[in-house]
A tleap script that builds the chain and sets N, CA, C and O, in Angstrom:
source leaprc.protein.ff14SB
mol = sequence {
  NMET SER LYS LEU ARG LEU ILE LEU LYS GLU
  ASN PRO LEU GLY LEU VAL PHE ASN GLY ARG
  LEU GLY LYS HIE GLY ASP VAL VAL ASN VAL
  GLU PRO GLU LEU ALA ALA GLU LEU LEU GLU
  ALA LYS ALA ALA VAL LEU MET THR ARG VAL
  LYS ILE THR ARG ALA ASN VAL LEU VAL GLY
  ASN ARG VAL CYS ALA ALA GLY ASP LEU VAL
  ASP ILE THR ASP GLU LEU ALA LYS ARG LEU
  ILE GLU GLY LYS VAL ALA THR VAL ALA PRO
  VAL LYS ILE THR ALA LYS ALA VAL THR VAL
  ASP GLY ARG SER TYR ALA ALA GLY LYS VAL
  VAL GLU THR THR ALA ASP GLN THR ARG VAL
  LEU ILE THR GLY GLY LEU ALA GLU TYR ALA
  GLY GLU ALA VAL TRP SER SER ASN CGLN
}
set mol.1.N position { 14.544 21.309 -32.866 }
set mol.1.CA position { 14.057 22.663 -32.922 }
set mol.1.C position { 15.244 23.622 -32.907 }
set mol.1.O position { 16.241 23.375 -32.229 }
set mol.2.N position { 15.133 24.698 -33.643 }
set mol.2.CA position { 16.245 25.630 -33.744 }
set mol.2.C position { 16.320 26.548 -32.534 }
set mol.2.O position { 15.358 26.709 -31.783 }
set mol.3.N position { 17.477 27.133 -32.375 }
set mol.3.CA position { 17.690 28.058 -31.270 }
set mol.3.C position { 17.073 29.403 -31.620 }
set mol.3.O position { 16.887 29.733 -32.791 }
set mol.4.N position { 16.761 30.170 -30.589 }
set mol.4.CA position { 16.211 31.502 -30.777 }
set mol.4.C position { 17.303 32.525 -30.511 }
set mol.4.O position { 18.162 32.324 -29.652 }
set mol.5.N position { 17.262 33.603 -31.240 }
set mol.5.CA position { 18.252 34.669 -31.084 }
set mol.5.C position { 17.639 35.779 -30.240 }
set mol.5.O position { 16.567 36.298 -30.552 }
set mol.6.N position { 18.341 36.131 -29.166 }
set mol.6.CA position { 17.868 37.145 -28.231 }
set mol.6.C position { 18.935 38.203 -28.013 }
set mol.6.O position { 20.121 37.966 -28.244 }
set mol.7.N position { 18.496 39.379 -27.564 }
set mol.7.CA position { 19.408 40.408 -27.086 }
set mol.7.C position { 19.222 40.462 -25.577 }
set mol.7.O position { 18.107 40.656 -25.092 }
set mol.8.N position { 20.300 40.293 -24.840 }
set mol.8.CA position { 20.213 40.339 -23.380 }
set mol.8.C position { 20.021 41.771 -22.904 }
set mol.8.O position { 20.709 42.685 -23.359 }
set mol.9.N position { 19.079 41.957 -21.985 }
set mol.9.CA position { 18.903 43.233 -21.304 }
set mol.9.C position { 19.622 43.184 -19.966 }
set mol.9.O position { 20.148 44.187 -19.485 }
set mol.10.N position { 19.634 42.003 -19.382 }
set mol.10.CA position { 20.332 41.758 -18.123 }
set mol.10.C position { 20.600 40.263 -18.048 }
set mol.10.O position { 20.126 39.499 -18.889 }
set mol.11.N position { 21.355 39.849 -17.049 }
set mol.11.CA position { 21.699 38.440 -16.911 }
set mol.11.C position { 21.508 38.023 -15.455 }
set mol.11.O position { 22.485 37.798 -14.741 }
set mol.12.N position { 20.240 37.920 -15.007 }
set mol.12.CA position { 19.979 37.628 -13.599 }
set mol.12.C position { 20.411 36.227 -13.174 }
set mol.12.O position { 20.610 35.972 -11.987 }
set mol.13.N position { 20.554 35.324 -14.133 }
set mol.13.CA position { 20.916 33.949 -13.806 }
set mol.13.C position { 22.421 33.714 -13.866 }
set mol.13.O position { 22.883 32.612 -13.571 }
set mol.14.N position { 23.192 34.732 -14.242 }
set mol.14.CA position { 24.638 34.578 -14.346 }
set mol.14.C position { 25.048 33.585 -15.416 }
set mol.14.O position { 26.015 32.844 -15.237 }
set mol.15.N position { 24.321 33.562 -16.532 }
set mol.15.CA position { 24.574 32.595 -17.598 }
set mol.15.C position { 25.843 32.920 -18.378 }
set mol.15.O position { 26.193 34.083 -18.578 }
set mol.16.N position { 26.520 31.865 -18.812 }
set mol.16.CA position { 27.738 31.996 -19.602 }
set mol.16.C position { 27.411 31.605 -21.044 }
set mol.16.O position { 26.815 30.557 -21.291 }
set mol.17.N position { 27.806 32.460 -21.993 }
set mol.17.CA position { 27.598 32.212 -23.416 }
set mol.17.C position { 28.957 32.270 -24.099 }
set mol.17.O position { 29.705 33.231 -23.921 }
set mol.18.N position { 29.273 31.251 -24.875 }
set mol.18.CA position { 30.547 31.197 -25.603 }
set mol.18.C position { 31.744 31.456 -24.689 }
set mol.18.O position { 32.683 32.155 -25.071 }
set mol.19.N position { 31.706 30.897 -23.494 }
set mol.19.CA position { 32.842 30.982 -22.585 }
set mol.19.C position { 32.972 32.265 -21.796 }
set mol.19.O position { 33.970 32.458 -21.101 }
set mol.20.N position { 31.979 33.159 -21.884 }
set mol.20.CA position { 32.055 34.380 -21.078 }
set mol.20.C position { 30.679 34.750 -20.553 }
set mol.20.O position { 29.653 34.367 -21.115 }
set mol.21.N position { 30.684 35.492 -19.477 }
set mol.21.CA position { 29.446 35.899 -18.824 }
set mol.21.C position { 28.668 36.837 -19.741 }
set mol.21.O position { 29.217 37.816 -20.246 }
set mol.22.N position { 27.391 36.536 -19.953 }
set mol.22.CA position { 26.556 37.383 -20.795 }
set mol.22.C position { 26.322 38.735 -20.150 }
set mol.22.O position { 26.176 38.832 -18.932 }
set mol.23.N position { 26.286 39.793 -20.978 }
set mol.23.CA position { 26.044 41.133 -20.448 }
set mol.23.C position { 25.034 41.870 -21.326 }
set mol.23.O position { 24.683 41.405 -22.411 }
set mol.24.N position { 24.575 43.015 -20.847 }
set mol.24.CA position { 23.595 43.834 -21.555 }
set mol.24.C position { 24.063 44.094 -22.993 }
set mol.24.O position { 25.204 44.493 -23.226 }
set mol.25.N position { 23.159 43.860 -23.944 }
set mol.25.CA position { 23.444 44.123 -25.349 }
set mol.25.C position { 23.998 42.946 -26.119 }
set mol.25.O position { 24.082 42.998 -27.346 }
set mol.26.N position { 24.380 41.875 -25.421 }
set mol.26.CA position { 24.896 40.692 -26.113 }
set mol.26.C position { 23.788 40.020 -26.917 }
set mol.26.O position { 22.652 39.912 -26.454 }
set mol.27.N position { 24.125 39.573 -28.120 }
set mol.27.CA position { 23.210 38.784 -28.939 }
set mol.27.C position { 23.579 37.322 -28.710 }
set mol.27.O position { 24.719 36.917 -28.934 }
set mol.28.N position { 22.593 36.526 -28.257 }
set mol.28.CA position { 22.858 35.129 -27.912 }
set mol.28.C position { 21.856 34.204 -28.596 }
set mol.28.O position { 20.715 34.590 -28.851 }
set mol.29.N position { 22.290 32.995 -28.887 }
set mol.29.CA position { 21.423 31.945 -29.427 }
set mol.29.C position { 21.163 30.958 -28.308 }
set mol.29.O position { 22.099 30.394 -27.743 }
set mol.30.N position { 19.889 30.745 -27.984 }
set mol.30.CA position { 19.548 29.866 -26.864 }
set mol.30.C position { 18.433 28.901 -27.249 }
set mol.30.O position { 17.679 29.133 -28.194 }
set mol.31.N position { 18.351 27.818 -26.493 }
set mol.31.CA position { 17.279 26.843 -26.675 }
set mol.31.C position { 15.941 27.502 -26.330 }
set mol.31.O position { 15.904 28.421 -25.512 }
set mol.32.N position { 14.844 27.047 -26.940 }
set mol.32.CA position { 13.531 27.649 -26.700 }
set mol.32.C position { 13.118 27.705 -25.225 }
set mol.32.O position { 12.481 28.667 -24.797 }
set mol.33.N position { 13.478 26.676 -24.448 }
set mol.33.CA position { 13.087 26.660 -23.032 }
set mol.33.C position { 13.764 27.800 -22.274 }
set mol.33.O position { 13.116 28.495 -21.491 }
set mol.34.N position { 15.070 27.996 -22.502 }
set mol.34.CA position { 15.796 29.082 -21.842 }
set mol.34.C position { 15.309 30.426 -22.367 }
set mol.34.O position { 15.189 31.385 -21.606 }
set mol.35.N position { 15.030 30.498 -23.661 }
set mol.35.CA position { 14.517 31.736 -24.241 }
set mol.35.C position { 13.210 32.130 -23.568 }
set mol.35.O position { 13.017 33.297 -23.229 }
set mol.36.N position { 12.316 31.174 -23.371 }
set mol.36.CA position { 11.033 31.460 -22.725 }
set mol.36.C position { 11.249 32.003 -21.318 }
set mol.36.O position { 10.566 32.934 -20.892 }
set mol.37.N position { 12.204 31.415 -20.598 }
set mol.37.CA position { 12.497 31.859 -19.234 }
set mol.37.C position { 13.058 33.286 -19.224 }
set mol.37.O position { 12.651 34.104 -18.400 }
set mol.38.N position { 13.980 33.582 -20.130 }
set mol.38.CA position { 14.568 34.918 -20.199 }
set mol.38.C position { 13.550 35.961 -20.651 }
set mol.38.O position { 13.530 37.079 -20.137 }
set mol.39.N position { 12.704 35.593 -21.617 }
set mol.39.CA position { 11.677 36.523 -22.092 }
set mol.39.C position { 10.650 36.801 -21.006 }
set mol.39.O position { 10.224 37.942 -20.827 }
set mol.40.N position { 10.250 35.760 -20.283 }
set mol.40.CA position { 9.271 35.927 -19.205 }
set mol.40.C position { 9.822 36.822 -18.096 }
set mol.40.O position { 9.086 37.617 -17.511 }
set mol.41.N position { 11.112 36.689 -17.810 }
set mol.41.CA position { 11.750 37.505 -16.773 }
set mol.41.C position { 12.094 38.905 -17.288 }
set mol.41.O position { 12.625 39.732 -16.547 }
set mol.42.N position { 11.788 39.164 -18.562 }
set mol.42.CA position { 12.112 40.429 -19.218 }
set mol.42.C position { 13.608 40.732 -19.153 }
set mol.42.O position { 14.019 41.891 -19.088 }
set mol.43.N position { 14.411 39.671 -19.170 }
set mol.43.CA position { 15.865 39.796 -19.148 }
set mol.43.C position { 16.442 39.831 -20.561 }
set mol.43.O position { 17.641 40.040 -20.742 }
set mol.44.N position { 15.583 39.624 -21.564 }
set mol.44.CA position { 16.028 39.619 -22.956 }
set mol.44.C position { 14.857 39.972 -23.858 }
set mol.44.O position { 13.696 39.905 -23.455 }
set mol.45.N position { 15.188 40.348 -25.086 }
set mol.45.CA position { 14.154 40.594 -26.092 }
set mol.45.C position { 14.466 39.730 -27.307 }
set mol.45.O position { 15.628 39.518 -27.656 }
set mol.46.N position { 13.421 39.241 -27.938 }
set mol.46.CA position { 13.550 38.398 -29.123 }
set mol.46.C position { 13.896 39.262 -30.327 }
set mol.46.O position { 13.311 40.327 -30.524 }
set mol.47.N position { 14.831 38.807 -31.116 }
set mol.47.CA position { 15.170 39.522 -32.337 }
set mol.47.C position { 14.185 39.121 -33.434 }
set mol.47.O position { 13.648 38.014 -33.430 }
set mol.48.N position { 13.964 40.031 -34.360 }
set mol.48.CA position { 13.076 39.799 -35.487 }
set mol.48.C position { 13.920 39.665 -36.745 }
set mol.48.O position { 14.829 40.463 -36.976 }
set mol.49.N position { 13.622 38.662 -37.557 }
set mol.49.CA position { 14.342 38.490 -38.821 }
set mol.49.C position { 13.514 39.134 -39.923 }
set mol.49.O position { 12.331 38.834 -40.083 }
set mol.50.N position { 14.145 40.016 -40.676 }
set mol.50.CA position { 13.471 40.672 -41.795 }
set mol.50.C position { 14.223 40.390 -43.084 }
set mol.50.O position { 15.408 40.058 -43.084 }
set mol.51.N position { 13.492 40.533 -44.178 }
set mol.51.CA position { 14.076 40.379 -45.513 }
set mol.51.C position { 14.133 41.766 -46.142 }
set mol.51.O position { 13.103 42.419 -46.311 }
set mol.52.N position { 15.321 42.208 -46.482 }
set mol.52.CA position { 15.514 43.525 -47.082 }
set mol.52.C position { 14.977 43.482 -48.515 }
set mol.52.O position { 15.254 42.544 -49.263 }
set mol.53.N position { 14.200 44.515 -48.888 }
set mol.53.CA position { 13.556 44.514 -50.204 }
set mol.53.C position { 14.230 45.437 -51.217 }
set mol.53.O position { 13.914 45.379 -52.405 }
set mol.54.N position { 15.152 46.285 -50.766 }
set mol.54.CA position { 15.844 47.199 -51.673 }
set mol.54.C position { 17.351 47.039 -51.529 }
set mol.54.O position { 17.844 46.570 -50.503 }
set mol.55.N position { 18.065 47.431 -52.555 }
set mol.55.CA position { 19.528 47.371 -52.504 }
set mol.55.C position { 20.084 48.566 -51.735 }
set mol.55.O position { 19.469 49.631 -51.693 }
set mol.56.N position { 21.236 48.380 -51.137 }
set mol.56.CA position { 21.982 49.443 -50.461 }
set mol.56.C position { 21.212 50.102 -49.323 }
set mol.56.O position { 21.176 51.328 -49.220 }
set mol.57.N position { 20.601 49.292 -48.472 }
set mol.57.CA position { 19.891 49.800 -47.300 }
set mol.57.C position { 20.837 49.698 -46.108 }
set mol.57.O position { 21.395 48.634 -45.839 }
set mol.58.N position { 21.014 50.810 -45.393 }
set mol.58.CA position { 21.871 50.823 -44.211 }
set mol.58.C position { 21.068 50.334 -43.011 }
set mol.58.O position { 20.072 50.949 -42.629 }
set mol.59.N position { 21.506 49.225 -42.420 }
set mol.59.CA position { 20.849 48.649 -41.242 }
set mol.59.C position { 21.907 48.572 -40.153 }
set mol.59.O position { 22.891 47.843 -40.277 }
set mol.60.N position { 21.692 49.338 -39.076 }
set mol.60.CA position { 22.723 49.393 -38.044 }
set mol.60.C position { 23.954 50.034 -38.653 }
set mol.60.O position { 23.929 51.216 -38.996 }
set mol.61.N position { 25.024 49.282 -38.793 }
set mol.61.CA position { 26.252 49.814 -39.390 }
set mol.61.C position { 26.671 49.008 -40.615 }
set mol.61.O position { 27.852 48.957 -40.960 }
set mol.62.N position { 25.697 48.380 -41.269 }
set mol.62.CA position { 26.012 47.532 -42.429 }
set mol.62.C position { 25.099 47.874 -43.607 }
set mol.62.O position { 23.905 48.114 -43.429 }
set mol.63.N position { 25.668 47.895 -44.801 }
set mol.63.CA position { 24.881 48.095 -46.016 }
set mol.63.C position { 24.389 46.726 -46.474 }
set mol.63.O position { 25.184 45.811 -46.689 }
set mol.64.N position { 23.073 46.594 -46.619 }
set mol.64.CA position { 22.468 45.311 -46.995 }
set mol.64.C position { 21.971 45.349 -48.435 }
set mol.64.O position { 21.585 46.397 -48.952 }
set mol.65.N position { 21.991 44.195 -49.058 }
set mol.65.CA position { 21.498 44.043 -50.426 }
set mol.65.C position { 20.053 43.564 -50.397 }
set mol.65.O position { 19.596 43.016 -49.394 }
set mol.66.N position { 19.345 43.768 -51.485 }
set mol.66.CA position { 17.980 43.252 -51.596 }
set mol.66.C position { 18.030 41.737 -51.439 }
set mol.66.O position { 18.862 41.068 -52.052 }
set mol.67.N position { 17.140 41.206 -50.620 }
set mol.67.CA position { 17.086 39.766 -50.392 }
set mol.67.C position { 17.833 39.303 -49.153 }
set mol.67.O position { 17.649 38.168 -48.715 }
set mol.68.N position { 18.677 40.164 -48.575 }
set mol.68.CA position { 19.394 39.790 -47.350 }
set mol.68.C position { 18.413 39.558 -46.211 }
set mol.68.O position { 17.441 40.298 -46.054 }
set mol.69.N position { 18.674 38.529 -45.420 }
set mol.69.CA position { 17.918 38.274 -44.197 }
set mol.69.C position { 18.773 38.749 -43.036 }
set mol.69.O position { 19.917 38.320 -42.888 }
set mol.70.N position { 18.221 39.638 -42.205 }
set mol.70.CA position { 18.973 40.168 -41.070 }
set mol.70.C position { 18.147 40.081 -39.796 }
set mol.70.O position { 16.932 40.277 -39.817 }
set mol.71.N position { 18.819 39.786 -38.683 }
set mol.71.CA position { 18.185 39.757 -37.368 }
set mol.71.C position { 18.401 41.109 -36.711 }
set mol.71.O position { 19.535 41.559 -36.549 }
set mol.72.N position { 17.295 41.757 -36.331 }
set mol.72.CA position { 17.370 43.086 -35.739 }
set mol.72.C position { 16.348 43.207 -34.618 }
set mol.72.O position { 15.530 42.312 -34.412 }
set mol.73.N position { 16.402 44.312 -33.904 }
set mol.73.CA position { 15.445 44.545 -32.827 }
set mol.73.C position { 14.054 44.783 -33.412 }
set mol.73.O position { 13.912 45.166 -34.573 }
set mol.74.N position { 13.038 44.552 -32.594 }
set mol.74.CA position { 11.658 44.794 -33.031 }
set mol.74.C position { 11.458 46.242 -33.465 }
set mol.74.O position { 10.806 46.514 -34.473 }
set mol.75.N position { 12.023 47.164 -32.697 }
set mol.75.CA position { 11.856 48.585 -32.991 }
set mol.75.C position { 12.402 48.929 -34.375 }
set mol.75.O position { 11.738 49.610 -35.157 }
set mol.76.N position { 13.596 48.461 -34.673 }
set mol.76.CA position { 14.189 48.722 -35.983 }
set mol.76.C position { 13.416 47.997 -37.081 }
set mol.76.O position { 13.229 48.543 -38.168 }
set mol.77.N position { 12.969 46.786 -36.810 }
set mol.77.CA position { 12.182 46.029 -37.792 }
set mol.77.C position { 10.907 46.782 -38.154 }
set mol.77.O position { 10.559 46.881 -39.331 }
set mol.78.N position { 10.213 47.309 -37.159 }
set mol.78.CA position { 8.972 48.059 -37.423 }
set mol.78.C position { 9.244 49.257 -38.315 }
set mol.78.O position { 8.480 49.532 -39.241 }
set mol.79.N position { 10.347 49.984 -38.035 }
set mol.79.CA position { 10.672 51.156 -38.852 }
set mol.79.C position { 10.977 50.762 -40.293 }
set mol.79.O position { 10.530 51.431 -41.225 }
set mol.80.N position { 11.734 49.682 -40.484 }
set mol.80.CA position { 12.076 49.251 -41.842 }
set mol.80.C position { 10.854 48.745 -42.602 }
set mol.80.O position { 10.708 49.005 -43.797 }
set mol.81.N position { 9.978 48.023 -41.909 }
set mol.81.CA position { 8.761 47.506 -42.552 }
set mol.81.C position { 7.820 48.649 -42.910 }
set mol.81.O position { 7.259 48.672 -44.005 }
set mol.82.N position { 7.645 49.605 -41.984 }
set mol.82.CA position { 6.793 50.765 -42.268 }
set mol.82.C position { 7.354 51.587 -43.422 }
set mol.82.O position { 6.591 52.151 -44.207 }
set mol.83.N position { 8.674 51.661 -43.532 }
set mol.83.CA position { 9.321 52.398 -44.612 }
set mol.83.C position { 9.392 51.618 -45.915 }
set mol.83.O position { 9.934 52.100 -46.910 }
set mol.84.N position { 8.841 50.413 -45.902 }
set mol.84.CA position { 8.773 49.542 -47.081 }
set mol.84.C position { 10.149 49.172 -47.645 }
set mol.84.O position { 10.298 48.969 -48.850 }
set mol.85.N position { 11.147 49.086 -46.768 }
set mol.85.CA position { 12.465 48.630 -47.215 }
set mol.85.C position { 12.751 47.219 -46.712 }
set mol.85.O position { 13.820 46.666 -46.970 }
set mol.86.N position { 11.780 46.634 -45.985 }
set mol.86.CA position { 11.932 45.261 -45.493 }
set mol.86.C position { 10.556 44.646 -45.284 }
set mol.86.O position { 9.554 45.346 -45.134 }
set mol.87.N position { 10.537 43.311 -45.279 }
set mol.87.CA position { 9.331 42.558 -44.934 }
set mol.87.C position { 9.719 41.546 -43.863 }
set mol.87.O position { 10.900 41.258 -43.667 }
set mol.88.N position { 8.721 41.012 -43.177 }
set mol.88.CA position { 8.996 39.973 -42.192 }
set mol.88.C position { 9.495 38.742 -42.942 }
set mol.88.O position { 8.909 38.340 -43.947 }
set mol.89.N position { 10.574 38.150 -42.453 }
set mol.89.CA position { 11.136 36.961 -43.109 }
set mol.89.C position { 10.150 35.801 -43.012 }
set mol.89.O position { 9.462 35.665 -42.001 }
set mol.90.N position { 10.069 34.968 -44.039 }
set mol.90.CA position { 9.156 33.821 -44.004 }
set mol.90.C position { 9.595 32.781 -42.969 }
set mol.90.O position { 10.772 32.687 -42.620 }
set mol.91.N position { 8.624 32.008 -42.491 }
set mol.91.CA position { 8.902 30.944 -41.524 }
set mol.91.C position { 8.557 29.591 -42.131 }
set mol.91.O position { 7.713 29.486 -43.020 }
set mol.92.N position { 9.228 28.562 -41.631 }
set mol.92.CA position { 8.940 27.189 -42.049 }
set mol.92.C position { 8.234 26.505 -40.888 }
set mol.92.O position { 8.742 26.485 -39.767 }
set mol.93.N position { 7.066 25.947 -41.161 }
set mol.93.CA position { 6.277 25.270 -40.134 }
set mol.93.C position { 7.021 24.010 -39.689 }
set mol.93.O position { 7.448 23.207 -40.518 }
set mol.94.N position { 7.170 23.848 -38.375 }
set mol.94.CA position { 7.855 22.668 -37.834 }
set mol.94.C position { 6.892 21.741 -37.107 }
set mol.94.O position { 7.210 20.575 -36.874 }
set mol.95.N position { 5.727 22.244 -36.751 }
set mol.95.CA position { 4.726 21.412 -36.079 }
set mol.95.C position { 3.984 20.581 -37.122 }
set mol.95.O position { 4.097 20.832 -38.322 }
set mol.96.N position { 3.229 19.595 -36.660 }
set mol.96.CA position { 2.486 18.704 -37.559 }
set mol.96.C position { 1.549 19.494 -38.476 }
set mol.96.O position { 1.539 19.285 -39.689 }
set mol.97.N position { 0.777 20.389 -37.899 }
set mol.97.CA position { -0.129 21.249 -38.661 }
set mol.97.C position { -0.391 22.511 -37.854 }
set mol.97.O position { -0.545 22.459 -36.634 }
set mol.98.N position { -0.439 23.643 -38.543 }
set mol.98.CA position { -0.645 24.930 -37.891 }
set mol.98.C position { -1.676 25.711 -38.688 }
set mol.98.O position { -1.669 25.680 -39.919 }
set mol.99.N position { -2.561 26.410 -37.991 }
set mol.99.CA position { -3.545 27.263 -38.645 }
set mol.99.C position { -3.143 28.718 -38.447 }
set mol.99.O position { -2.955 29.172 -37.318 }
set mol.100.N position { -3.013 29.446 -39.554 }
set mol.100.CA position { -2.672 30.861 -39.531 }
set mol.100.C position { -3.705 31.586 -40.373 }
set mol.100.O position { -3.874 31.281 -41.554 }
set mol.101.N position { -4.394 32.541 -39.772 }
set mol.101.CA position { -5.442 33.298 -40.470 }
set mol.101.C position { -6.459 32.391 -41.146 }
set mol.101.O position { -6.889 32.664 -42.267 }
set mol.102.N position { -6.847 31.312 -40.468 }
set mol.102.CA position { -7.873 30.417 -40.975 }
set mol.102.C position { -7.399 29.390 -41.991 }
set mol.102.O position { -8.193 28.570 -42.451 }
set mol.103.N position { -6.126 29.418 -42.348 }
set mol.103.CA position { -5.575 28.443 -43.301 }
set mol.103.C position { -4.655 27.485 -42.566 }
set mol.103.O position { -3.866 27.899 -41.717 }
set mol.104.N position { -4.758 26.211 -42.891 }
set mol.104.CA position { -3.913 25.192 -42.264 }
set mol.104.C position { -2.678 24.933 -43.114 }
set mol.104.O position { -2.745 24.880 -44.342 }
set mol.105.N position { -1.552 24.774 -42.432 }
set mol.105.CA position { -0.287 24.502 -43.104 }
set mol.105.C position { 0.353 23.276 -42.480 }
set mol.105.O position { 0.352 23.124 -41.258 }
set mol.106.N position { 0.900 22.400 -43.316 }
set mol.106.CA position { 1.567 21.181 -42.856 }
set mol.106.C position { 3.031 21.482 -42.537 }
set mol.106.O position { 3.574 22.506 -42.951 }
set mol.107.N position { 3.646 20.585 -41.804 }
set mol.107.CA position { 5.067 20.713 -41.472 }
set mol.107.C position { 5.893 20.836 -42.750 }
set mol.107.O position { 5.637 20.138 -43.732 }
set mol.108.N position { 6.874 21.715 -42.732 }
set mol.108.CA position { 7.742 21.917 -43.887 }
set mol.108.C position { 7.299 23.032 -44.815 }
set mol.108.O position { 8.082 23.479 -45.654 }
set mol.109.N position { 6.068 23.490 -44.685 }
set mol.109.CA position { 5.543 24.554 -45.547 }
set mol.109.C position { 6.164 25.894 -45.142 }
set mol.109.O position { 6.247 26.207 -43.954 }
set mol.110.N position { 6.594 26.676 -46.117 }
set mol.110.CA position { 7.133 28.008 -45.866 }
set mol.110.C position { 6.001 29.018 -46.016 }
set mol.110.O position { 5.301 29.038 -47.028 }
set mol.111.N position { 5.834 29.855 -44.993 }
set mol.111.CA position { 4.692 30.760 -44.917 }
set mol.111.C position { 5.166 32.177 -44.606 }
set mol.111.O position { 6.092 32.369 -43.817 }
set mol.112.N position { 4.531 33.160 -45.225 }
set mol.112.CA position { 4.788 34.555 -44.876 }
set mol.112.C position { 3.669 35.013 -43.962 }
set mol.112.O position { 2.490 34.861 -44.284 }
set mol.113.N position { 4.042 35.577 -42.815 }
set mol.113.CA position { 3.067 36.008 -41.816 }
set mol.113.C position { 3.400 37.419 -41.354 }
set mol.113.O position { 4.378 38.018 -41.803 }
set mol.114.N position { 2.582 37.940 -40.456 }
set mol.114.CA position { 2.876 39.238 -39.858 }
set mol.114.C position { 3.938 39.059 -38.777 }
set mol.114.O position { 4.244 37.933 -38.383 }
set mol.115.N position { 4.493 40.158 -38.304 }
set mol.115.CA position { 5.514 40.097 -37.253 }
set mol.115.C position { 4.955 39.453 -35.986 }
set mol.115.O position { 5.628 38.637 -35.355 }
set mol.116.N position { 3.729 39.815 -35.613 }
set mol.116.CA position { 3.127 39.251 -34.400 }
set mol.116.C position { 2.871 37.756 -34.551 }
set mol.116.O position { 3.138 36.988 -33.627 }
set mol.117.N position { 2.357 37.336 -35.706 }
set mol.117.CA position { 2.112 35.907 -35.938 }
set mol.117.C position { 3.424 35.128 -35.934 }
set mol.117.O position { 3.498 34.031 -35.381 }
set mol.118.N position { 4.446 35.691 -36.545 }
set mol.118.CA position { 5.755 35.041 -36.578 }
set mol.118.C position { 6.283 34.840 -35.168 }
set mol.118.O position { 6.777 33.763 -34.835 }
set mol.119.N position { 6.182 35.871 -34.339 }
set mol.119.CA position { 6.660 35.787 -32.952 }
set mol.119.C position { 5.947 34.667 -32.200 }
set mol.119.O position { 6.587 33.898 -31.482 }
set mol.120.N position { 4.621 34.570 -32.358 }
set mol.120.CA position { 3.840 33.528 -31.683 }
set mol.120.C position { 4.247 32.144 -32.181 }
set mol.120.O position { 4.423 31.226 -31.380 }
set mol.121.N position { 4.398 31.989 -33.485 }
set mol.121.CA position { 4.771 30.690 -34.058 }
set mol.121.C position { 6.160 30.247 -33.599 }
set mol.121.O position { 6.358 29.083 -33.249 }
set mol.122.N position { 7.111 31.165 -33.601 }
set mol.122.CA position { 8.486 30.806 -33.244 }
set mol.122.C position { 8.632 30.549 -31.752 }
set mol.122.O position { 9.218 29.541 -31.356 }
set mol.123.N position { 8.113 31.437 -30.923 }
set mol.123.CA position { 8.250 31.224 -29.474 }
set mol.123.C position { 7.425 30.035 -29.007 }
set mol.123.O position { 7.739 29.435 -27.979 }
set mol.124.N position { 6.381 29.686 -29.738 }
set mol.124.CA position { 5.567 28.523 -29.396 }
set mol.124.C position { 6.144 27.214 -29.916 }
set mol.124.O position { 5.577 26.148 -29.679 }
set mol.125.N position { 7.269 27.288 -30.626 }
set mol.125.CA position { 7.900 26.076 -31.145 }
set mol.125.C position { 7.168 25.472 -32.333 }
set mol.125.O position { 7.358 24.297 -32.647 }
set mol.126.N position { 6.328 26.270 -32.998 }
set mol.126.CA position { 5.541 25.774 -34.126 }
set mol.126.C position { 6.209 26.033 -35.471 }
set mol.126.O position { 5.845 25.426 -36.478 }
set mol.127.N position { 7.196 26.944 -35.483 }
set mol.127.CA position { 7.864 27.307 -36.732 }
set mol.127.C position { 9.266 27.812 -36.430 }
set mol.127.O position { 9.611 28.105 -35.285 }
set mol.128.N position { 10.063 27.905 -37.487 }
set mol.128.CA position { 11.392 28.504 -37.393 }
set mol.128.C position { 11.595 29.340 -38.647 }
set mol.128.O position { 10.907 29.137 -39.648 }
set mol.129.N position { 12.540 30.282 -38.600 }
set mol.129.CA position { 12.790 31.088 -39.789 }
set mol.129.C position { 13.258 30.194 -40.927 }
set mol.129.O position { 14.009 29.243 -40.715 }
set mol.130.N position { 12.805 30.510 -42.143 }
set mol.130.CA position { 13.073 29.655 -43.300 }
set mol.130.C position { 14.496 29.789 -43.827 }
set mol.130.O position { 14.989 28.864 -44.473 }
set mol.131.N position { 15.157 30.881 -43.579 }
set mol.131.CA position { 16.517 31.069 -44.078 }
set mol.131.C position { 17.436 31.563 -42.982 }
set mol.131.O position { 16.983 32.042 -41.942 }
set mol.132.N position { 18.735 31.443 -43.223 }
set mol.132.CA position { 19.727 31.904 -42.253 }
set mol.132.C position { 19.988 33.393 -42.444 }
set mol.132.O position { 20.064 33.883 -43.571 }
set mol.133.N position { 20.124 34.098 -41.340 }
set mol.133.CA position { 20.436 35.523 -41.399 }
set mol.133.C position { 21.884 35.705 -41.837 }
set mol.133.O position { 22.762 34.934 -41.450 }
set mol.134.N position { 22.121 36.729 -42.647 }
set mol.134.CA position { 23.482 37.031 -43.068 }
set mol.134.C position { 24.163 37.942 -42.061 }
set mol.134.O position { 25.382 38.111 -42.089 }
set mol.135.N position { 23.357 38.536 -41.156 }
set mol.135.CA position { 23.920 39.501 -40.224 }
set mol.135.C position { 22.933 39.759 -39.102 }
set mol.135.O position { 21.723 39.653 -39.299 }
set mol.136.N position { 23.443 40.098 -37.927 }
set mol.136.CA position { 22.608 40.452 -36.778 }
set mol.136.C position { 23.078 41.772 -36.204 }
set mol.136.O position { 24.274 42.063 -36.171 }
set mol.137.N position { 22.124 42.567 -35.752 }
set mol.137.CA position { 22.452 43.848 -35.145 }
set mol.137.C position { 21.710 43.989 -33.838 }
set mol.137.O position { 20.547 43.598 -33.737 }
set mol.138.N position { 22.366 44.541 -32.837 }
set mol.138.CA position { 21.663 44.855 -31.596 }
set mol.138.C position { 21.429 46.352 -31.498 }
set mol.138.O position { 21.196 46.884 -30.413 }
set mol.139.N position { 21.493 47.030 -32.642 }
set mol.139.CA position { 21.277 48.478 -32.695 }
set mol.139.C position { 19.832 48.805 -32.431 }
set mol.139.O position { 19.453 49.977 -32.433 }
savepdb mol mol.pdb
quit
């Protein structure tokens, strides 16, 4: 199972990431079990991966091309999706079979879902993002 990307809000457990103590605003990749613990403690927020739909879109401090996959905060993702300059990135089903909106999907199937459905699938260990992000922002 792939790691989840989070933004730390605090570090109550004194965790070390990449050889240094994690601090507020750090973007970290963690195993799903640790991610669940940090999310439950509200010590971190899950990043959302979006697919940019237009060329030359400024996201955080980077100009993105159409088709770029970027990891960003939920708040920024909602604004970009509402502005129709991004869509939720597709996910690849990793569980044996998953039902989304009444349709069943087998393992390996790439599916486009809503942001809320994607969050449930990924945090539940049922899916992972289908492509690698070219950039991450904690803006």
